[in-house]
TORVEXMI-814489 format. One record per atom (N, C-alpha, C): residue number from 0; atom name; x, y, z. Coordinates in steps of 0.05 Angstrom, whole numbers, plus 32768, in hexadecimal, padded with zeros to 4 digits. Example, Ala and Ser with C-alpha at 12.3 -4.5 7.8 and 13.67 -1.06 7.14 Angstrom:
BEGIN
@nr->0	atom->N	xx->8108	yy->7F8E	zz->809C $
@nr->0	atom->CA	xx->80F6	yy->7FA6	zz->809C $
@nr->0	atom->C	xx->8108	yy->7FBE	zz->809C $
@nr->1	atom->N	xx->8101	yy->7FD3	zz->808E $
@nr->1	atom->CA	xx->8111	yy->7FEB	zz->808F $
@nr->1	atom->C	xx->8102	yy->8001	zz->809D $
//
This chain:
BEGIN
@nr->0	atom->N	xx->7CFA	yy->7DED	zz->80D3 $
@nr->0	atom->CA	xx->7CE6	yy->7DE2	zz->80C0 $
@nr->0	atom->C	xx->7CDE	yy->7DC5	zz->80C7 $
@nr->1	atom->N	xx->7CF0	yy->7DB6	zz->80D0 $
@nr->1	atom->CA	xx->7CEA	yy->7D9B	zz->80D7 $
@nr->1	atom->C	xx->7CD8	yy->7D9A	zz->80F0 $
@nr->2	atom->N	xx->7CDA	yy->7DAD	zz->8103 $
@nr->2	atom->CA	xx->7CCA	yy->7DAF	zz->811A $
@nr->2	atom->C	xx->7CAE	yy->7DB5	zz->8113 $
@nr->3	atom->N	xx->7CA9	yy->7DC3	zz->8100 $
@nr->3	atom->CA	xx->7C8E	yy->7DCD	zz->80F6 $
@nr->3	atom->C	xx->7C80	yy->7DB4	zz->80EA $
@nr->4	atom->N	xx->7C90	yy->7DA4	zz->80DB $
@nr->4	atom->CA	xx->7C85	yy->7D8B	zz->80D1 $
@nr->4	atom->C	xx->7C7E	yy->7D78	zz->80E5 $
@nr->5	atom->N	xx->7C8F	yy->7D76	zz->80FC $
@nr->5	atom->CA	xx->7C89	yy->7D65	zz->8112 $
@nr->5	atom->C	xx->7C6F	yy->7D6E	zz->8121 $
@nr->6	atom->N	xx->7C6E	yy->7D86	zz->8126 $
@nr->6	atom->CA	xx->7C55	yy->7D92	zz->8133 $
@nr->6	atom->C	xx->7C3C	yy->7D8C	zz->8122 $
@nr->7	atom->N	xx->7C3E	yy->7D90	zz->8108 $
@nr->7	atom->CA	xx->7C27	yy->7D8B	zz->80F6 $
@nr->7	atom->C	xx->7C1F	yy->7D6D	zz->80F5 $
@nr->8	atom->N	xx->7C34	yy->7D5D	zz->80F7 $
@nr->8	atom->CA	xx->7C2D	yy->7D40	zz->80F8 $
@nr->8	atom->C	xx->7C1F	yy->7D38	zz->8111 $
@nr->9	atom->N	xx->7C29	yy->7D43	zz->8126 $
@nr->9	atom->CA	xx->7C1E	yy->7D3E	zz->8143 $
@nr->9	atom->C	xx->7C02	yy->7D48	zz->8144 $
@nr->10	atom->N	xx->7BFC	yy->7D5F	zz->8138 $
@nr->10	atom->CA	xx->7BE0	yy->7D68	zz->8137 $
@nr->10	atom->C	xx->7BCF	yy->7D58	zz->8127 $
@nr->11	atom->N	xx->7BD9	yy->7D50	zz->8111 $
@nr->11	atom->CA	xx->7BC7	yy->7D3E	zz->8100 $
@nr->11	atom->C	xx->7BC1	yy->7D25	zz->810E $
@nr->12	atom->N	xx->7BD4	yy->7D18	zz->811B $
@nr->12	atom->CA	xx->7BCE	yy->7D00	zz->812B $
@nr->12	atom->C	xx->7BBB	yy->7D06	zz->8141 $
@nr->13	atom->N	xx->7BBE	yy->7D1C	zz->814F $
@nr->13	atom->CA	xx->7BAA	yy->7D23	zz->8165 $
@nr->13	atom->C	xx->7B8D	yy->7D25	zz->815A $
@nr->14	atom->N	xx->7B8A	yy->7D33	zz->8143 $
@nr->14	atom->CA	xx->7B70	yy->7D3A	zz->8137 $
@nr->14	atom->C	xx->7B66	yy->7D1F	zz->812E $
@nr->15	atom->N	xx->7B74	yy->7D0C	zz->8124 $
@nr->15	atom->CA	xx->7B69	yy->7CF3	zz->811A $
@nr->15	atom->C	xx->7B61	yy->7CE1	zz->8130 $
@nr->16	atom->N	xx->7B71	yy->7CE1	zz->8146 $
@nr->16	atom->CA	xx->7B6C	yy->7CCD	zz->815D $
@nr->16	atom->C	xx->7B57	yy->7CD7	zz->8170 $
@nr->17	atom->N	xx->7B4F	yy->7CF2	zz->816E $
@nr->17	atom->CA	xx->7B3C	yy->7CFD	zz->8180 $
@nr->17	atom->C	xx->7B21	yy->7CEF	zz->8182 $
@nr->18	atom->N	xx->7B15	yy->7CE9	zz->816A $
@nr->18	atom->CA	xx->7AFC	yy->7CDB	zz->816A $
@nr->18	atom->C	xx->7AFD	yy->7CBF	zz->8178 $
@nr->19	atom->N	xx->7B14	yy->7CB2	zz->8178 $
@nr->19	atom->CA	xx->7B19	yy->7C97	zz->8183 $
@nr->19	atom->C	xx->7B1A	yy->7C9A	zz->81A1 $
@nr->20	atom->N	xx->7B25	yy->7CAF	zz->81AB $
@nr->20	atom->CA	xx->7B27	yy->7CB4	zz->81C8 $
@nr->20	atom->C	xx->7B0B	yy->7CBA	zz->81D3 $
@nr->21	atom->N	xx->7AFC	yy->7CCB	zz->81C4 $
@nr->21	atom->CA	xx->7AE2	yy->7CD3	zz->81CE $
@nr->21	atom->C	xx->7AD0	yy->7CBA	zz->81CE $
@nr->22	atom->N	xx->7AD2	yy->7CA8	zz->81BB $
@nr->22	atom->CA	xx->7AC1	yy->7C8F	zz->81BA $
@nr->22	atom->C	xx->7AC8	yy->7C7E	zz->81D2 $
@nr->23	atom->N	xx->7AE4	yy->7C7C	zz->81D6 $
@nr->23	atom->CA	xx->7AED	yy->7C6B	zz->81ED $
@nr->23	atom->C	xx->7AE3	yy->7C75	zz->8208 $
@nr->24	atom->N	xx->7AE3	yy->7C8F	zz->820B $
@nr->24	atom->CA	xx->7ADA	yy->7C9B	zz->8225 $
@nr->24	atom->C	xx->7ABB	yy->7C96	zz->8228 $
@nr->25	atom->N	xx->7AAC	yy->7C9A	zz->8212 $
@nr->25	atom->CA	xx->7A90	yy->7C97	zz->8212 $
@nr->25	atom->C	xx->7A8A	yy->7C79	zz->8219 $
@nr->26	atom->N	xx->7A95	yy->7C66	zz->820C $
@nr->26	atom->CA	xx->7A90	yy->7C4C	zz->820F $
@nr->26	atom->C	xx->7A97	yy->7C43	zz->822E $
@nr->27	atom->N	xx->7AAE	yy->7C4F	zz->8237 $
@nr->27	atom->CA	xx->7AB4	yy->7C49	zz->8253 $
@nr->27	atom->C	xx->7A9F	yy->7C53	zz->8266 $
@nr->28	atom->N	xx->7A95	yy->7C6B	zz->8262 $
@nr->28	atom->CA	xx->7A80	yy->7C76	zz->8272 $
@nr->28	atom->C	xx->7A67	yy->7C64	zz->8271 $
@nr->29	atom->N	xx->7A5F	yy->7C5C	zz->8258 $
@nr->29	atom->CA	xx->7A47	yy->7C4D	zz->8256 $
@nr->29	atom->C	xx->7A4A	yy->7C32	zz->8264 $
@nr->30	atom->N	xx->7A62	yy->7C26	zz->8260 $
@nr->30	atom->CA	xx->7A67	yy->7C0B	zz->826E $
@nr->30	atom->C	xx->7A66	yy->7C10	zz->828C $
@nr->31	atom->N	xx->7A71	yy->7C25	zz->8296 $
@nr->31	atom->CA	xx->7A70	yy->7C2A	zz->82B4 $
@nr->31	atom->C	xx->7A53	yy->7C2C	zz->82BE $
@nr->32	atom->N	xx->7A43	yy->7C3B	zz->82AE $
@nr->32	atom->CA	xx->7A28	yy->7C41	zz->82B6 $
@nr->32	atom->C	xx->7A18	yy->7C25	zz->82B4 $
@nr->33	atom->N	xx->7A1E	yy->7C16	zz->82A0 $
@nr->33	atom->CA	xx->7A10	yy->7BFB	zz->829E $
@nr->33	atom->C	xx->7A18	yy->7BEA	zz->82B6 $
@nr->34	atom->N	xx->7A31	yy->7BE9	zz->82BC $
@nr->34	atom->CA	xx->7A3B	yy->7BDB	zz->82D4 $
@nr->34	atom->C	xx->7A2B	yy->7BE4	zz->82ED $
@nr->35	atom->N	xx->7A2B	yy->7BFD	zz->82F1 $
@nr->35	atom->CA	xx->7A1F	yy->7C09	zz->8309 $
@nr->35	atom->C	xx->7A01	yy->7C01	zz->8309 $
@nr->36	atom->N	xx->79F5	yy->7C01	zz->82F3 $
@nr->36	atom->CA	xx->79D8	yy->7BF9	zz->82F2 $
@nr->36	atom->C	xx->79D4	yy->7BDA	zz->82F7 $
@nr->37	atom->N	xx->79E7	yy->7BCB	zz->82ED $
@nr->37	atom->CA	xx->79E4	yy->7BAF	zz->82F1 $
@nr->37	atom->C	xx->79E8	yy->7BA9	zz->8310 $
@nr->38	atom->N	xx->79FC	yy->7BB6	zz->831C $
@nr->38	atom->CA	xx->7A02	yy->7BB3	zz->8338 $
@nr->38	atom->C	xx->79EB	yy->7BBD	zz->8349 $
@nr->39	atom->N	xx->79DE	yy->7BD2	zz->8341 $
@nr->39	atom->CA	xx->79C5	yy->7BDC	zz->834E $
@nr->39	atom->C	xx->79B0	yy->7BC7	zz->834D $
@nr->40	atom->N	xx->79AC	yy->7BBC	zz->8334 $
@nr->40	atom->CA	xx->7996	yy->7BA7	zz->8333 $
@nr->40	atom->C	xx->799B	yy->7B8E	zz->8341 $
@nr->41	atom->N	xx->79B5	yy->7B86	zz->8345 $
@nr->41	atom->CA	xx->79BA	yy->7B70	zz->8356 $
@nr->41	atom->C	xx->79B2	yy->7B76	zz->8372 $
@nr->42	atom->N	xx->79B8	yy->7B8E	zz->837A $
@nr->42	atom->CA	xx->79AF	yy->7B96	zz->8398 $
@nr->42	atom->C	xx->7990	yy->7B97	zz->8399 $
@nr->43	atom->N	xx->7984	yy->7BA2	zz->8384 $
@nr->43	atom->CA	xx->7967	yy->7BA4	zz->8383 $
@nr->43	atom->C	xx->795B	yy->7B86	zz->8386 $
@nr->44	atom->N	xx->7965	yy->7B73	zz->8376 $
@nr->44	atom->CA	xx->795C	yy->7B58	zz->8379 $
@nr->44	atom->C	xx->795F	yy->7B4E	zz->8396 $
@nr->45	atom->N	xx->7976	yy->7B54	zz->83A1 $
@nr->45	atom->CA	xx->797C	yy->7B4A	zz->83BD $
@nr->45	atom->C	xx->7969	yy->7B55	zz->83D1 $
@nr->46	atom->N	xx->7960	yy->7B6E	zz->83CC $
@nr->46	atom->CA	xx->7950	yy->7B7B	zz->83E1 $
@nr->46	atom->C	xx->7935	yy->7B83	zz->83D5 $
@nr->47	atom->N	xx->792B	yy->7B72	zz->83C5 $
@nr->47	atom->CA	xx->7911	yy->7B78	zz->83B6 $
@nr->47	atom->C	xx->78FA	yy->7B7F	zz->83C9 $
@nr->48	atom->N	xx->78FA	yy->7B72	zz->83E1 $
@nr->48	atom->CA	xx->78E2	yy->7B79	zz->83F2 $
@nr->48	atom->C	xx->78E4	yy->7B94	zz->83FC $
@nr->49	atom->N	xx->78FC	yy->7BA0	zz->83FF $
@nr->49	atom->CA	xx->78FF	yy->7BBC	zz->8407 $
@nr->49	atom->C	xx->78FB	yy->7BCE	zz->83F0 $
@nr->50	atom->N	xx->7904	yy->7BC5	zz->83D8 $
@nr->50	atom->CA	xx->7902	yy->7BD6	zz->83C0 $
@nr->50	atom->C	xx->78E7	yy->7BD9	zz->83B4 $
@nr->51	atom->N	xx->78D5	yy->7BC5	zz->83BA $
@nr->51	atom->CA	xx->78BA	yy->7BC4	zz->83B0 $
@nr->51	atom->C	xx->78AD	yy->7BDE	zz->83B7 $
@nr->52	atom->N	xx->78B0	yy->7BE7	zz->83CF $
@nr->52	atom->CA	xx->78A4	yy->7BFF	zz->83D8 $
@nr->52	atom->C	xx->78AB	yy->7C18	zz->83C8 $
@nr->53	atom->N	xx->78C4	yy->7C1B	zz->83C1 $
@nr->53	atom->CA	xx->78CF	yy->7C32	zz->83B1 $
@nr->53	atom->C	xx->78C2	yy->7C2E	zz->8394 $
@nr->54	atom->N	xx->78C1	yy->7C16	zz->838A $
@nr->54	atom->CA	xx->78B5	yy->7C12	zz->836E $
@nr->54	atom->C	xx->7898	yy->7C18	zz->836F $
@nr->55	atom->N	xx->788A	yy->7C0E	zz->8384 $
@nr->55	atom->CA	xx->786D	yy->7C14	zz->8385 $
@nr->55	atom->C	xx->7867	yy->7C33	zz->8388 $
@nr->56	atom->N	xx->787B	yy->7C41	zz->8396 $
@nr->56	atom->CA	xx->7876	yy->7C5C	zz->8399 $
@nr->56	atom->C	xx->787A	yy->7C6C	zz->837E $
@nr->57	atom->N	xx->788D	yy->7C62	zz->836D $
@nr->57	atom->CA	xx->7894	yy->7C6F	zz->8356 $
@nr->57	atom->C	xx->787D	yy->7C69	zz->833F $
@nr->58	atom->N	xx->7875	yy->7C4F	zz->8340 $
@nr->58	atom->CA	xx->7861	yy->7C45	zz->832E $
@nr->58	atom->C	xx->7849	yy->7C3A	zz->833D $
@nr->59	atom->N	xx->7839	yy->7C4A	zz->8345 $
@nr->59	atom->CA	xx->7820	yy->7C41	zz->8354 $
@nr->59	atom->C	xx->780C	yy->7C2F	zz->8347 $
@nr->60	atom->N	xx->780E	yy->7C2F	zz->832E $
@nr->60	atom->CA	xx->77FC	yy->7C1D	zz->8320 $
@nr->60	atom->C	xx->7804	yy->7BFF	zz->8320 $
@nr->61	atom->N	xx->781B	yy->7BFA	zz->8329 $
@nr->61	atom->CA	xx->7825	yy->7BDE	zz->832A $
@nr->61	atom->C	xx->7816	yy->7BD0	zz->8343 $
@nr->62	atom->N	xx->780D	yy->7BB9	zz->833E $
@nr->62	atom->CA	xx->77FF	yy->7BAB	zz->8353 $
@nr->62	atom->C	xx->7812	yy->7B99	zz->8364 $
@nr->63	atom->N	xx->7809	yy->7B8F	zz->8378 $
@nr->63	atom->CA	xx->781B	yy->7B7E	zz->8389 $
@nr->63	atom->C	xx->7822	yy->7B65	zz->8379 $
@nr->64	atom->N	xx->7811	yy->7B5B	zz->8369 $
@nr->64	atom->CA	xx->7816	yy->7B44	zz->8359 $
@nr->64	atom->C	xx->782D	yy->7B4B	zz->8344 $
@nr->65	atom->N	xx->782B	yy->7B65	zz->8338 $
@nr->65	atom->CA	xx->783F	yy->7B6C	zz->8327 $
@nr->65	atom->C	xx->785B	yy->7B6C	zz->8336 $
@nr->66	atom->N	xx->785B	yy->7B76	zz->834D $
@nr->66	atom->CA	xx->7875	yy->7B78	zz->835D $
@nr->66	atom->C	xx->787F	yy->7B5E	zz->8363 $
@nr->67	atom->N	xx->786E	yy->7B4A	zz->8369 $
@nr->67	atom->CA	xx->7876	yy->7B2F	zz->836C $
@nr->67	atom->C	xx->7883	yy->7B22	zz->8353 $
@nr->68	atom->N	xx->7876	yy->7B28	zz->833E $
@nr->68	atom->CA	xx->787F	yy->7B1C	zz->8324 $
@nr->68	atom->C	xx->789A	yy->7B2A	zz->831C $
@nr->69	atom->N	xx->789D	yy->7B42	zz->8322 $
@nr->69	atom->CA	xx->78B7	yy->7B51	zz->8319 $
@nr->69	atom->C	xx->78D0	yy->7B45	zz->8328 $
@nr->70	atom->N	xx->78CD	yy->7B40	zz->8343 $
@nr->70	atom->CA	xx->78E3	yy->7B34	zz->8352 $
@nr->70	atom->C	xx->78FD	yy->7B42	zz->834E $
@nr->71	atom->N	xx->78FD	yy->7B5D	zz->834B $
@nr->71	atom->CA	xx->7917	yy->7B6B	zz->834A $
@nr->71	atom->C	xx->7925	yy->7B68	zz->832D $
@nr->72	atom->N	xx->7917	yy->7B60	zz->8318 $
@nr->72	atom->CA	xx->7921	yy->7B5E	zz->82FE $
@nr->72	atom->C	xx->791A	yy->7B77	zz->82ED $
@nr->73	atom->N	xx->792E	yy->7B83	zz->82E3 $
@nr->73	atom->CA	xx->792A	yy->7B9E	zz->82D5 $
@nr->73	atom->C	xx->7917	yy->7B9A	zz->82BC $
@nr->74	atom->N	xx->791C	yy->7B86	zz->82AC $
@nr->74	atom->CA	xx->790C	yy->7B7F	zz->8296 $
@nr->74	atom->C	xx->78EF	yy->7B7C	zz->829C $
@nr->75	atom->N	xx->78E9	yy->7B6E	zz->82B0 $
@nr->75	atom->CA	xx->78CD	yy->7B6A	zz->82B9 $
@nr->75	atom->C	xx->78C1	yy->7B84	zz->82C3 $
@nr->76	atom->N	xx->78CF	yy->7B95	zz->82D1 $
@nr->76	atom->CA	xx->78C6	yy->7BAF	zz->82D9 $
@nr->76	atom->C	xx->78BE	yy->7BBF	zz->82C0 $
@nr->77	atom->N	xx->78D1	yy->7BC1	zz->82AD $
@nr->77	atom->CA	xx->78CA	yy->7BD0	zz->8295 $
@nr->77	atom->C	xx->78B2	yy->7BC8	zz->8288 $
@nr->78	atom->N	xx->78AE	yy->7BAB	zz->8286 $
@nr->78	atom->CA	xx->7897	yy->7BA1	zz->8279 $
@nr->78	atom->C	xx->787E	yy->7BA5	zz->8287 $
@nr->79	atom->N	xx->787E	yy->7BA5	zz->82A3 $
@nr->79	atom->CA	xx->7866	yy->7BAA	zz->82B2 $
@nr->79	atom->C	xx->785F	yy->7BC8	zz->82B1 $
@nr->80	atom->N	xx->7872	yy->7BD8	zz->82B0 $
@nr->80	atom->CA	xx->786C	yy->7BF7	zz->82AE $
@nr->80	atom->C	xx->7860	yy->7BFB	zz->8293 $
@nr->81	atom->N	xx->786B	yy->7BF0	zz->827E $
@nr->81	atom->CA	xx->7860	yy->7BF3	zz->8263 $
@nr->81	atom->C	xx->7843	yy->7BE9	zz->8263 $
@nr->82	atom->N	xx->783D	yy->7BD3	zz->826D $
@nr->82	atom->CA	xx->7822	yy->7BC7	zz->826E $
@nr->82	atom->C	xx->780F	yy->7BD9	zz->827F $
@nr->83	atom->N	xx->7816	yy->7BDE	zz->8296 $
@nr->83	atom->CA	xx->7804	yy->7BED	zz->82A9 $
@nr->83	atom->C	xx->77FF	yy->7C09	zz->82A0 $
@nr->84	atom->N	xx->7813	yy->7C18	zz->8295 $
@nr->84	atom->CA	xx->7810	yy->7C33	zz->828D $
@nr->84	atom->C	xx->7808	yy->7C37	zz->8270 $
@nr->85	atom->N	xx->7809	yy->7C21	zz->8260 $
@nr->85	atom->CA	xx->7802	yy->7C23	zz->8244 $
@nr->85	atom->C	xx->7816	yy->7C36	zz->8233 $
@nr->86	atom->N	xx->782F	yy->7C32	zz->8239 $
@nr->86	atom->CA	xx->7842	yy->7C42	zz->822D $
@nr->86	atom->C	xx->7857	yy->7C30	zz->821D $
@nr->87	atom->N	xx->7866	yy->7C3B	zz->820D $
@nr->87	atom->CA	xx->787A	yy->7C2B	zz->81FE $
@nr->87	atom->C	xx->7890	yy->7C20	zz->820E $
@nr->88	atom->N	xx->789E	yy->7C0D	zz->8203 $
@nr->88	atom->CA	xx->78B4	yy->7C01	zz->8210 $
@nr->88	atom->C	xx->78CA	yy->7C17	zz->8216 $
@nr->89	atom->N	xx->78CE	yy->7C27	zz->8202 $
@nr->89	atom->CA	xx->78E2	yy->7C3C	zz->8205 $
@nr->89	atom->C	xx->78DB	yy->7C4F	zz->821B $
@nr->90	atom->N	xx->78C1	yy->7C57	zz->821E $
@nr->90	atom->CA	xx->78B9	yy->7C69	zz->8234 $
@nr->90	atom->C	xx->78BE	yy->7C5D	zz->824F $
@nr->91	atom->N	xx->78B6	yy->7C43	zz->8251 $
@nr->91	atom->CA	xx->78B9	yy->7C34	zz->8268 $
@nr->91	atom->C	xx->78D7	yy->7C2F	zz->8270 $
@nr->92	atom->N	xx->78E8	yy->7C2D	zz->825C $
@nr->92	atom->CA	xx->7906	yy->7C2A	zz->825F $
@nr->92	atom->C	xx->790F	yy->7C46	zz->826B $
@nr->93	atom->N	xx->7906	yy->7C5A	zz->825F $
@nr->93	atom->CA	xx->790F	yy->7C77	zz->8268 $
@nr->93	atom->C	xx->7906	yy->7C7B	zz->8284 $
@nr->94	atom->N	xx->78EF	yy->7C74	zz->828C $
@nr->94	atom->CA	xx->78E6	yy->7C77	zz->82A9 $
@nr->94	atom->C	xx->78F7	yy->7C67	zz->82BC $
@nr->95	atom->N	xx->78FC	yy->7C4C	zz->82B5 $
@nr->95	atom->CA	xx->790C	yy->7C3C	zz->82C6 $
@nr->95	atom->C	xx->7929	yy->7C47	zz->82C6 $
@nr->96	atom->N	xx->7934	yy->7C51	zz->82B0 $
@nr->96	atom->CA	xx->794E	yy->7C5C	zz->82AF $
@nr->96	atom->C	xx->7951	yy->7C74	zz->82C2 $
@nr->97	atom->N	xx->793D	yy->7C85	zz->82C0 $
@nr->97	atom->CA	xx->793D	yy->7C9E	zz->82D2 $
@nr->97	atom->C	xx->793C	yy->7C96	zz->82EF $
@nr->98	atom->N	xx->792B	yy->7C81	zz->82F5 $
@nr->98	atom->CA	xx->7928	yy->7C76	zz->8310 $
@nr->98	atom->C	xx->7945	yy->7C6C	zz->831A $
@nr->99	atom->N	xx->7951	yy->7C5D	zz->8308 $
@nr->99	atom->CA	xx->796D	yy->7C50	zz->830E $
@nr->99	atom->C	xx->7980	yy->7C66	zz->8315 $
@nr->100	atom->N	xx->797F	yy->7C7A	zz->8305 $
@nr->100	atom->CA	xx->7994	yy->7C90	zz->830A $
@nr->100	atom->C	xx->798F	yy->7C9D	zz->8326 $
@nr->101	atom->N	xx->7976	yy->7CA1	zz->832E $
@nr->101	atom->CA	xx->7971	yy->7CA9	zz->8348 $
@nr->101	atom->C	xx->7979	yy->7C96	zz->8360 $
@nr->102	atom->N	xx->7974	yy->7C7D	zz->835A $
@nr->102	atom->CA	xx->797E	yy->7C69	zz->836D $
@nr->102	atom->C	xx->799B	yy->7C67	zz->836E $
@nr->103	atom->N	xx->79A9	yy->7C68	zz->8357 $
@nr->103	atom->CA	xx->79C7	yy->7C67	zz->8358 $
@nr->103	atom->C	xx->79D3	yy->7C7D	zz->8366 $
@nr->104	atom->N	xx->79C7	yy->7C95	zz->8365 $
@nr->104	atom->CA	xx->79D0	yy->7CAB	zz->8375 $
@nr->104	atom->C	xx->79D0	yy->7CA6	zz->8393 $
@nr->105	atom->N	xx->79B9	yy->7C99	zz->839A $
@nr->105	atom->CA	xx->79B4	yy->7C94	zz->83B8 $
@nr->105	atom->C	xx->79C5	yy->7C7B	zz->83C2 $
@nr->106	atom->N	xx->79D1	yy->7C6C	zz->83B1 $
@nr->106	atom->CA	xx->79E2	yy->7C55	zz->83BA $
@nr->106	atom->C	xx->79FF	yy->7C5C	zz->83C0 $
//
C-alpha cells in the first residue's frame, strides 16, 4: 500500500513539473536561436560588402544608397524593406527571419 502511495506522489510531481520543463526547453531553444542570429549579424556586419549582393538578390527593390545606409544592421534592413515594399513591420521581420534561417543553415 505504501508503494502505491509513493508511485502516486511521484506521478503527481511529474505531472505538475512537466509544464516547467517544457518552458525551460523552449526558452533554451529560443535563446540559442537568438544567439545564433546575433552571431550571424556580427559576421554580416564584418563582411557587409560581400553580403550586400545576397541582400540585393533577395530584395531587388533596395537601392545602393539603401545598402550603404543599412551597413549590416538588421533593424535598418527591416526598415528599408518595409519602406521599399510598402509592407508592415511584421511582414518585413518575417522576411528577414526567413532569410536569416537560410543563412544560418549555410554557415
